[in-house]
C-alpha positions as CSV (number, residue, x, y, z in Angstrom):
1,M,-24.4,-36.5,-9.2
2,P,-24.3,-35.1,-5.7
3,E,-25.5,-31.6,-5.0
4,K,-23.0,-29.4,-3.4
5,V,-24.3,-26.4,-1.2
6,L,-22.5,-23.1,-2.1
7,F,-24.2,-21.1,0.3
8,K,-27.1,-21.4,2.9
9,S,-28.6,-19.1,5.2
10,E,-32.1,-19.4,7.0
11,Q,-33.3,-16.2,9.3
12,V,-36.5,-15.0,10.9
13,A,-37.4,-12.1,8.7
14,S,-40.4,-9.7,8.2
15,R,-42.5,-9.7,4.9
16,G,-41.2,-6.5,3.9
17,D,-37.8,-7.6,4.2
18,V,-38.1,-10.4,2.4
19,A,-40.1,-8.2,-0.3
20,A,-36.8,-5.7,-0.4
21,Y,-34.5,-8.8,-0.5
22,L,-36.4,-10.3,-3.5
23,R,-36.4,-6.9,-5.1
24,T,-33.1,-6.6,-5.2
25,V,-32.1,-10.0,-6.8
26,A,-34.6,-9.4,-9.6
27,D,-33.2,-5.5,-10.0
28,K,-29.8,-7.6,-10.5
29,L,-31.2,-10.2,-12.6
30,D,-32.5,-7.6,-14.9
31,A,-29.7,-5.2,-15.4
32,G,-27.3,-8.3,-16.0
33,D,-25.4,-8.4,-12.6
34,A,-24.0,-11.2,-11.1
35,L,-25.7,-11.9,-7.4
36,T,-23.1,-12.2,-4.3
37,L,-25.0,-14.0,-1.3
38,E,-23.0,-12.6,2.0
39,S,-23.9,-14.0,5.6
40,G,-21.8,-13.2,8.1
41,S,-18.1,-14.5,6.9
42,E,-19.9,-16.6,4.1
43,S,-19.9,-15.4,0.8
44,V,-20.6,-16.7,-2.9
45,S,-21.2,-14.8,-6.4
46,L,-23.2,-15.8,-9.2
47,D,-23.6,-15.1,-13.1
48,P,-26.6,-16.4,-14.2
49,P,-26.9,-16.4,-18.0
50,Q,-29.4,-14.6,-19.8
51,S,-31.5,-17.9,-20.2
52,V,-32.3,-19.9,-16.9
53,E,-35.0,-22.6,-15.7
54,F,-37.2,-20.9,-13.4
55,E,-38.7,-23.2,-10.6
56,V,-41.8,-21.9,-8.0
57,K,-42.9,-24.6,-6.0
58,A,-45.2,-24.5,-2.8
59,E,-45.5,-27.2,0.1
60,H,-46.9,-28.4,3.2
61,E,-44.8,-30.2,5.3
62,G,-46.2,-32.5,8.4
63,P,-49.5,-33.7,9.8
64,A,-52.9,-32.3,7.2
65,E,-54.3,-30.0,10.1
66,A,-50.9,-28.6,11.1
67,G,-47.1,-28.4,10.2
68,E,-46.1,-25.9,8.1
69,L,-46.4,-24.2,5.0
70,S,-43.7,-23.0,2.3
71,V,-42.7,-21.2,-0.7
72,E,-39.3,-21.8,-2.6
73,F,-38.2,-19.9,-5.7
74,E,-35.5,-21.7,-7.6
75,I,-33.2,-20.4,-10.5
76,E,-31.0,-22.8,-12.2
77,W,-28.8,-23.0,-14.8
78,D,-25.7,-25.4,-16.5
79,V,-22.2,-24.5,-15.4
80,D,-20.9,-24.5,-19.2
81,G,-23.1,-22.3,-20.0
82,S,-25.3,-24.4,-22.6
83,D,-29.1,-24.3,-22.1
84,G,-29.4,-28.0,-23.1
85,S,-31.2,-27.1,-26.5
86,L,-31.4,-29.9,-28.9
87,E,-28.8,-29.3,-31.7
88,I,-28.2,-31.0,-35.3
89,K,-25.1,-30.9,-36.4
C-alpha cells in the first residue's frame, strides 16, 4: 500500500529546541491529548491510541569515513484503532 505523507517539516534547530519539542510531544502523549503538528500554513492533528508501536532507529548514510548520522523516532498505530492482536472467535 502506498504511503501518503500528511505532514513533513525539516529545519536546523539547537539541541535544546529539539529537546523542548520532544518534551511537548511526550507531555501530550502522557496526557492522552491529540498531537497537532504545524509549520507555516500546514498542519495535521493526530490522536494516537493508548497502545502504539514505537520504533527508534539510528542510521549512518554515505561513505564510512563521512556521510551523515541520524536518529529517528517513529510512533505507529492502525487507523481503525486495532492493535493487530491475535483473536479467537
